[in-house]
C-alpha positions as CSV (number, residue, x, y, z in Angstrom):
1,M,87.9,115.3,144.7
2,K,91.7,113.9,145.5
3,M,94.0,114.5,142.7
4,L,96.9,112.3,143.0
5,K,99.3,113.1,140.0
6,G,102.3,110.9,139.3
7,L,102.6,108.9,142.4
8,L,100.9,107.5,145.3
9,F,102.9,106.3,148.2
10,I,101.9,103.1,149.8
11,T,104.7,102.5,152.4
12,I,106.0,99.2,152.9
13,S,109.2,97.4,152.8
14,V,111.4,95.7,150.2
15,F,111.4,92.4,148.3
16,F,112.8,90.9,145.3
17,L,113.4,87.6,143.9
18,V,115.8,87.9,141.0
19,A,116.8,85.0,138.6
20,C,120.2,84.1,137.1
21,S,121.5,85.3,133.9
22,S,122.8,83.7,130.9
23,S,124.9,84.6,127.7
24,N,125.5,83.7,124.1
25,T,127.8,84.4,121.2
26,S,126.3,86.8,118.5
27,E,126.9,86.1,114.7
28,T,129.1,88.0,112.5
29,D,129.1,88.0,108.7
30,G,132.9,87.0,108.7
31,T,133.7,89.5,105.9
32,S,136.9,91.9,106.0
33,S,137.3,94.8,103.8
34,A,140.6,96.0,105.2
35,P,143.7,94.7,107.1
36,G,143.1,94.6,110.8
37,N,139.2,94.4,110.4
38,D,139.0,90.9,112.0
39,A,140.4,92.1,115.3
40,T,137.7,95.1,115.2
41,E,135.0,92.6,114.4
42,A,136.1,90.3,117.2
43,T,136.2,93.3,119.7
44,E,132.6,94.3,118.6
45,A,131.2,90.8,118.8
46,L,132.6,90.3,122.3
47,A,130.9,93.8,123.2
48,Q,127.5,92.4,121.7
49,E,127.9,89.2,123.6
50,D,128.3,91.2,126.9
51,K,124.8,92.5,126.2
52,I,123.2,89.0,126.5
53,I,122.6,88.3,130.0
54,R,122.0,84.8,131.2
55,I,119.7,84.3,134.2
56,A,119.4,80.9,136.0
57,M,115.8,79.8,137.1
58,S,115.1,77.1,139.5
59,T,111.7,76.5,138.3
60,E,109.9,76.1,134.8
61,V,107.5,78.7,133.3
62,D,104.0,77.8,134.1
63,N,102.2,79.8,131.6
64,L,103.3,82.8,129.6
65,D,99.8,84.4,129.8
66,P,100.0,86.9,132.8
67,Y,96.3,86.3,133.5
68,I,96.6,82.6,133.7
69,S,100.2,82.3,135.1
70,E,100.2,81.3,139.2
71,A,103.9,81.1,139.6
72,A,105.7,83.9,141.1
73,D,109.1,83.1,139.2
74,T,106.9,83.2,135.9
75,E,105.6,86.6,136.9
76,S,108.9,88.1,137.7
77,M,110.5,87.0,134.4
78,M,107.3,88.2,132.4
79,D,107.0,91.3,134.3
80,N,109.5,92.6,131.8
81,V,107.2,91.9,128.7
82,F,104.1,93.6,130.3
83,D,103.5,96.9,131.8
84,G,100.1,98.1,133.9
85,L,98.6,101.5,134.3
86,L,100.9,101.8,137.6
87,D,104.0,100.2,138.8
88,T,106.0,100.1,142.1
89,D,109.3,101.3,143.0
90,E,111.9,99.7,145.4
91,T,110.3,101.3,148.3
92,G,106.9,100.0,147.7
93,K,105.7,103.4,146.4
94,L,103.1,103.0,143.5
95,I,104.5,105.2,140.6
96,P,102.9,105.8,137.0
97,A,103.7,103.6,134.1
98,I,101.0,103.4,131.2
99,A,98.9,105.9,133.3
100,D,100.4,109.4,133.3
101,S,98.1,110.5,136.3
102,F,95.0,109.3,138.2
103,E,92.2,110.6,140.2
104,V,90.2,109.0,143.2
105,S,86.7,110.4,144.2
106,D,86.0,111.2,147.6
107,D,83.7,108.3,148.3
108,G,86.6,106.0,147.0
109,L,84.3,104.5,144.3
110,T,85.6,106.1,141.1
111,Y,89.1,105.9,139.7
112,T,90.0,108.1,136.8
113,F,93.1,107.4,134.7
114,Q,94.8,109.5,132.1
115,L,96.8,107.4,129.8
116,K,100.2,108.4,128.1
117,E,100.0,108.8,124.4
118,G,102.4,107.0,122.1
119,V,102.4,103.9,124.0
120,L,103.1,101.0,121.7
121,F,102.6,97.2,121.9
122,H,105.2,94.9,120.6
123,D,103.4,94.5,117.5
124,G,103.5,98.1,116.7
125,S,99.8,98.8,117.6
126,E,99.2,102.0,119.8
127,L,97.8,101.3,123.4
128,T,94.6,103.2,124.0
129,A,91.6,103.1,126.5
130,E,90.0,100.3,124.3
131,D,92.8,98.1,125.4
132,V,92.4,98.9,129.2
133,I,88.7,98.1,128.9
134,Y,89.5,94.6,127.1
135,S,92.0,93.8,129.8
136,Y,89.9,95.0,132.7
137,E,86.9,93.2,131.5
138,K,88.8,89.8,131.2
139,L,90.1,90.4,134.9
140,S,86.7,91.5,136.3
141,G,84.4,89.0,134.6
142,L,82.5,91.9,132.8
143,N,83.3,90.1,129.5
144,G,80.8,87.3,130.4
145,G,83.5,84.9,131.9
146,E,84.6,84.2,135.3
147,P,86.7,87.0,137.1
148,L,90.5,86.3,137.0
149,A,91.3,88.6,139.6
150,S,89.4,88.9,142.9
151,L,90.2,92.6,143.3
152,F,88.8,93.3,139.8
153,A,85.6,91.5,140.6
154,G,84.2,94.6,142.4
155,I,84.4,96.6,139.3
156,E,80.7,97.7,138.4
157,K,81.7,99.5,135.1
158,I,84.5,100.7,133.0
159,E,84.2,103.7,130.7
160,A,86.5,105.4,128.2
161,P,85.5,109.2,127.7
162,S,88.2,109.4,125.2
163,D,91.0,107.2,123.7
164,Y,93.4,108.2,126.7
165,E,91.0,108.4,129.7
166,I,89.4,105.5,131.8
167,V,86.8,105.9,134.3
168,I,86.3,102.7,136.6
169,T,83.5,102.6,139.0
170,L,83.5,100.2,142.0
171,S,80.5,98.6,143.4
172,E,81.9,99.2,146.8
173,R,84.8,100.9,148.4
174,N,88.1,99.0,148.4
175,S,91.3,100.2,149.8
176,A,93.4,97.6,148.0
177,F,92.1,98.5,144.5
178,L,94.7,101.2,143.5
179,A,97.4,98.7,144.1
180,A,95.9,96.2,141.8
181,N,96.4,98.6,138.8
182,I,99.9,97.1,138.2
183,R,98.3,94.2,136.5
184,P,99.4,94.2,132.9
185,I,97.4,95.8,130.1
186,L,96.9,93.4,127.0
187,P,96.1,94.2,123.2
188,V,92.4,94.2,122.5
189,G,91.3,90.9,120.9
190,Y,94.9,89.2,121.0
191,E,94.4,85.6,122.2
192,E,97.8,84.0,121.9
193,Q,99.4,85.2,125.1
194,S,100.1,81.5,126.1
195,T,102.4,81.0,123.1
196,K,103.4,84.4,121.6
197,P,102.9,87.0,124.5
198,I,102.4,90.7,123.5
199,G,102.8,93.3,125.9
200,A,104.1,97.0,126.1
201,G,106.9,96.5,128.5
202,P,110.9,97.1,128.1
203,F,111.5,93.6,126.7
204,K,109.8,91.7,124.0
205,F,109.1,87.9,123.9
206,Q,111.2,86.0,121.4
207,E,111.3,82.2,122.3
208,Y,110.5,79.8,124.8
209,E,112.0,76.4,124.8
210,V,110.2,74.2,127.4
211,G,112.4,72.9,130.3
212,Q,115.4,74.9,128.8
213,Q,115.0,78.7,128.5
214,L,112.9,81.8,127.9
215,T,114.4,84.5,125.6
216,L,113.4,88.2,125.8
217,V,115.1,91.1,123.6
218,K,115.3,94.7,124.1
219,N,112.1,96.8,123.0
220,K,114.0,99.7,121.5
221,D,110.6,101.6,121.1
222,Y,109.7,101.5,124.8
223,Y,107.5,104.4,125.8
224,N,109.7,105.2,128.9
225,E,112.8,106.6,126.9
226,E,114.7,106.9,130.1
227,K,114.1,103.2,130.7
228,V,114.9,101.8,127.3
229,P,117.1,98.7,128.2
230,Q,120.8,98.8,127.9
231,I,120.7,94.9,127.7
232,D,120.0,93.5,124.3
233,E,118.9,90.1,125.2
234,V,118.0,88.2,128.4
235,R,117.9,84.4,128.7
236,F,116.2,82.8,131.7
237,I,117.7,79.4,131.7
238,V,116.1,76.5,133.8
239,M,118.6,75.3,136.3
240,P,116.9,73.6,139.3
241,D,120.3,72.5,140.7
242,S,121.7,75.3,142.7
243,E,125.3,73.8,142.8
244,A,125.0,73.5,139.0
245,A,124.2,77.3,138.8
246,I,127.3,78.2,140.9
247,L,129.5,75.9,138.7
248,A,128.1,77.6,135.7
249,M,128.8,81.0,137.1
250,Q,132.3,80.2,137.9
251,A,132.7,79.1,134.3
252,G,131.2,82.3,132.7
253,E,128.1,80.5,131.7
254,I,125.9,82.3,134.0
255,D,125.7,86.1,134.9
256,I,123.1,86.3,137.7
257,I,122.1,83.8,140.4
258,P,119.2,84.6,142.7
259,G,119.1,83.2,146.4
260,V,122.6,82.3,146.7
261,S,123.5,80.5,150.0
262,A,126.3,81.5,152.3
263,Q,128.1,78.4,151.1
264,G,127.5,79.6,147.5
265,L,129.0,83.1,148.1
266,L,132.2,81.3,149.5
267,Q,132.5,79.4,146.4
268,L,132.1,82.5,144.2
269,G,134.4,84.5,146.3
270,D,135.2,88.2,145.4
271,T,134.3,87.6,141.8
272,V,130.8,88.7,142.0
273,N,128.6,91.7,143.0
274,T,125.8,91.1,145.4
275,V,122.6,92.6,146.3
276,S,120.9,91.4,149.6
277,G,117.6,92.2,151.7
278,P,114.6,90.9,153.0
279,Q,111.9,89.7,150.6
280,N,108.6,90.6,152.3
281,M,108.1,86.8,152.0
282,V,106.2,84.3,154.4
283,Q,107.7,80.7,154.3
284,L,105.3,78.3,156.0
285,M,104.4,74.9,156.6
286,A,100.7,75.1,155.4
287,L,98.2,72.9,157.2
288,N,95.0,72.0,155.2
289,N,92.5,72.8,157.7
290,E,90.0,70.5,156.3
291,V,91.7,67.2,156.7
292,K,92.0,65.0,159.7
293,P,93.6,65.6,162.2
294,L,94.6,69.0,161.2
295,D,91.0,70.1,161.4
296,D,91.5,70.2,165.3
297,V,93.0,73.5,166.5
298,R,94.8,71.5,169.3
299,V,96.6,69.4,166.7
300,R,97.6,72.3,164.7
301,Q,98.9,74.2,167.9
302,A,100.8,71.1,169.0
303,I,102.7,71.2,165.6
304,N,103.4,74.8,166.1
305,L,105.0,74.0,169.7
306,A,107.2,71.3,168.2
307,V,108.4,73.4,165.5
308,D,111.8,75.1,166.4
309,K,111.8,78.2,164.0
310,D,115.1,79.4,165.4
311,M,116.9,76.1,164.3
312,I,115.4,76.2,160.8
313,I,116.5,79.6,160.3
314,E,120.2,78.9,161.5
315,T,120.5,75.5,159.7
316,V,118.5,76.1,156.4
317,A,119.1,80.0,156.0
318,D,122.3,80.2,157.3
319,G,120.9,82.5,160.2
320,M,119.7,85.0,157.4
321,G,115.9,85.1,158.1
322,T,113.3,86.9,160.2
323,K,111.4,84.6,162.3
324,L,107.5,85.0,161.9
325,G,104.5,84.1,163.9
326,S,101.8,84.7,161.3
327,N,101.4,85.4,157.6
328,F,102.9,88.7,157.7
329,S,106.5,90.2,157.3
330,P,107.8,93.0,159.4
331,A,108.9,94.3,156.1
332,M,105.5,96.0,156.0
333,D,106.0,97.7,159.4
334,F,103.0,99.9,159.5
335,Y,100.6,96.9,159.3
336,Y,102.6,94.2,161.2
337,E,101.7,93.0,164.7
338,P,104.9,92.2,166.6
339,G,105.3,89.8,169.2
340,L,103.6,86.8,167.4
341,E,106.8,85.1,166.5
342,D,107.2,83.9,169.9
343,Y,103.7,82.8,170.7
344,Y,104.6,79.1,170.1
345,A,108.0,79.0,171.8
346,P,109.3,75.3,171.4
347,N,107.6,73.0,174.2
348,I,107.5,69.4,173.6
349,E,105.7,68.5,176.8
350,E,102.7,71.0,176.0
351,A,102.7,69.8,172.4
352,Q,102.3,66.2,173.5
353,A,99.7,67.1,176.1
354,L,97.6,68.8,173.3
355,L,97.8,65.8,171.2
356,A,96.8,63.6,174.0
357,E,93.8,65.8,174.5
358,A,92.8,65.7,171.0
359,G,93.0,61.9,170.9
360,Y,96.4,61.4,169.3
361,A,98.4,60.5,172.3
362,D,100.4,58.0,170.1
363,G,101.0,60.5,167.4
364,F,100.0,59.9,163.6
365,S,101.2,59.9,160.2
366,L,101.5,63.3,158.0
367,E,102.2,63.7,154.4
368,L,104.4,66.7,153.8
369,T,104.2,67.8,150.0
370,V,107.1,69.8,148.9
371,P,108.1,71.2,145.6
372,S,111.4,69.5,144.4
373,D,112.5,72.5,142.5
374,Y,113.0,74.7,145.7
375,Q,115.7,73.1,147.8
376,F,115.3,75.7,150.5
377,H,111.8,74.1,151.1
378,V,113.2,70.6,150.9
379,D,115.8,71.4,153.3
380,T,113.2,73.0,155.7
381,A,111.0,70.0,155.3
382,Q,113.9,67.5,156.2
383,V,114.4,69.6,159.5
384,I,110.7,69.5,160.3
385,V,110.5,65.8,159.9
386,E,113.1,65.5,162.7
387,Q,111.2,68.0,165.0
388,L,107.7,66.5,164.6
389,S,109.1,62.9,165.3
390,Q,109.8,64.1,168.9
391,I,105.9,64.3,169.6
392,G,105.1,61.0,167.6
393,I,104.1,62.5,164.3
394,D,105.7,60.4,161.6
395,V,106.1,62.7,158.6
396,E,106.7,61.5,154.9
397,I,108.2,64.0,152.7
398,K,106.3,63.7,149.1
399,L,108.4,65.4,146.6
400,I,106.8,66.9,143.3
401,E,107.6,69.2,140.7
402,F,106.4,72.9,141.2
403,S,103.9,72.7,138.1
404,T,102.3,69.5,139.6
405,W,102.4,71.3,143.2
406,L,100.3,74.2,141.5
407,E,97.6,71.8,140.2
408,T,97.5,69.3,143.0
409,V,98.0,71.6,146.1
410,Y,97.3,75.2,145.2
411,Q,94.3,74.6,143.0
412,D,93.0,71.1,143.8
413,E,93.8,71.2,147.5
414,Q,94.7,67.5,147.5
415,Y,97.4,67.6,150.1
416,E,97.7,67.4,154.1
417,S,100.7,69.7,154.6
418,T,103.1,71.5,152.5
419,I,106.1,73.9,152.6
420,I,106.0,76.9,150.5
421,A,106.4,80.6,150.6
422,F,104.0,83.4,149.8
423,T,105.5,86.3,147.9
424,G,105.2,89.8,148.7
425,E,102.6,92.2,147.8
426,I,102.2,95.9,147.9
427,D,98.9,96.0,149.9
428,P,98.1,94.3,153.2
429,Y,94.9,93.1,151.9
430,E,96.6,91.1,149.2
431,V,98.7,89.2,151.8
432,L,95.7,88.5,154.2
433,V,92.8,87.8,151.9
434,R,94.4,84.4,151.2
435,Y,92.8,83.1,154.4
436,V,89.2,84.5,153.7
437,S,86.8,81.5,153.7
438,D,85.5,82.2,150.1
439,Y,88.8,83.5,148.6
440,R,89.4,81.2,145.5
441,S,93.0,80.5,146.3
442,N,92.5,79.9,150.1
443,F,94.1,76.4,149.7
444,V,94.9,76.4,153.5
445,N,90.9,76.0,153.8
446,Y,90.8,78.3,156.7
447,N,87.3,79.4,157.8
448,N,86.5,81.9,160.5
449,P,83.6,84.3,160.2
450,D,85.5,86.7,162.7
451,Y,88.5,86.7,160.2
452,D,86.4,87.3,157.3
453,E,84.5,90.3,158.9
454,L,87.8,91.8,160.1
455,I,89.3,91.8,156.5
456,E,86.0,92.9,155.1
457,K,86.1,96.1,157.5
458,A,89.7,96.6,156.8
459,V,89.5,96.8,153.1
460,A,86.4,99.2,153.4
461,S,88.1,101.5,155.8
462,T,89.2,105.1,154.9
463,D,91.2,105.6,158.3
464,E,94.8,104.2,157.8
465,E,95.3,103.7,161.5
466,E,91.8,101.9,161.9
467,M,92.7,99.7,158.9
468,A,96.3,98.9,160.4
469,E,94.6,97.8,163.6
470,L,92.1,95.5,162.0
471,Y,94.9,93.8,159.8
472,K,96.8,93.3,163.1
473,E,93.9,91.6,164.7
474,A,93.4,89.4,161.8
475,Q,97.2,88.4,162.1
476,R,96.6,87.5,165.8
477,L,93.7,85.2,164.8
478,L,95.7,83.4,162.3
479,T,98.3,82.8,165.2
480,E,96.1,81.8,168.0
481,E,94.1,79.4,165.7
482,A,97.4,78.2,164.2
483,A,96.1,78.2,160.7
484,S,99.5,77.1,159.8
485,V,103.1,77.1,160.9
486,Y,104.6,80.3,159.9
487,I,108.4,80.2,159.8
488,M,110.5,82.9,158.6
489,D,110.8,86.0,155.8
490,P,114.1,84.7,154.3
491,D,116.8,87.2,153.4
492,R,117.9,86.9,149.7
493,T,121.2,87.3,148.3
494,I,121.5,87.9,144.5
495,A,124.8,87.2,143.0
496,M,125.9,89.3,139.9
497,R,128.7,89.3,137.4
498,S,131.3,91.8,138.8
499,D,130.6,94.1,136.2
500,L,127.0,94.2,136.4
501,E,124.7,96.7,138.4
502,G,121.4,98.1,138.7
503,L,119.2,95.5,140.2
504,N,117.3,96.4,143.4
505,M,115.2,94.7,145.9
506,Y,111.4,95.0,145.7
507,P,108.4,94.5,147.8
508,I,107.1,92.1,145.2
509,Q,108.8,89.5,143.1
510,K,110.3,91.7,140.2
511,F,113.2,92.0,137.9
512,N,114.0,95.4,137.0
513,L,116.2,94.3,133.9
514,E,115.6,97.7,132.3
515,D,117.8,99.4,134.9
516,L,120.6,96.5,134.6
517,K,123.7,98.2,133.4
518,I,127.3,96.8,132.4
519,K,130.0,99.0,134.2
520,E,132.6,100.6,131.8
């Protein structure tokens, strides 16, 4: 038996997508029992106002239920409401959360978790093994429904020897399963997560105003006493216009802005604190491999040869991005295959020759669907329009809201090409499984039995070196077959009110608001 108490180290690099914050005044009763009390009350009211943080979000909440939501922005906000058995720190290491310790059997099939005692949900009920069974049966489909998460579909059975012990048996070895245990634990039988979510995290849900803001309040009874938030209230304000967010911050109406551009930082000057770093994110021009003419590898290769990634990074990301060649960021260095970023060095003549060979010497028309909520992707699309025109491809940009993108592109696969970014994960399998032929969210429709076999072998491997080589070979296949156009891992700069500190970069999209502090 291998006993891993407290932490399991899975080394990868950092990523984070933080949202912008917002404030409001708190009410006072207006009474005064002694001379000079008005000044005291005013001071106290101001101090209370400082503990209300306003965060500007560029996108709308897609669903408050963590098992239904597909949007990374929503997940990063609601992560503060929910906790899982495990969590991750800013280096990508798995650390205990609701679980106090865990043990993995020698054959890699049995996972035993010891739960912390006294963990309370926001409704005051105690979290026990019964809640874990309820949550994991929903995720795995053992409750009779469809599995809600692919990694949980491999669970054969879940048992609870006591109120604070869970034993999970997998049907086959899966090296990525441990990292999946960061998924939220929900209270048994509660079915109103989409309207009034209840978790065990450091913040409680208070209110959601569609199209306006999501409000969370401090959980004073948070089980991790060292992490009880200093901030009383957080308001995620929907602000799709980045310039409007900058102006709001200058006016003192916003406290944190994520993804600030170089120009935005110039506007803000030295009035803000910043946190910067790579995101472990992959921005790509996804190509639907099932629609003509993108079902022809030569056409996809031609598109790759016509896209100048260096120009996109320089013009769209102000030079703050890492060029990629496959669906993997060097942020996860151990599993990363170097050299693929220059596999398709810009070559217009070669691209034209490939199109002619494929029967498209005169080019063709291509629809590029882009979520209008993300100006970064819109700007990228505009550059690509010009670049592909050089080889006769007439690109028409179709702007849609991200909520519509999730349904039309991500779920229904009704598109030709799109600009989007895959957020970071803490296990390489979760990054590369997106291209396995029968994976439910393989909206690119990449289909290669050799690739499927590589991923299957990697996830079953117990040798880390062998696993890394298999994942690297899978990356090479994606590049050689031009499954899509892999552009960059963009750096992100977070701007914070000058007296705020404590936000960190993570390898997954995450707001660590329980660590946010106001400097004295």
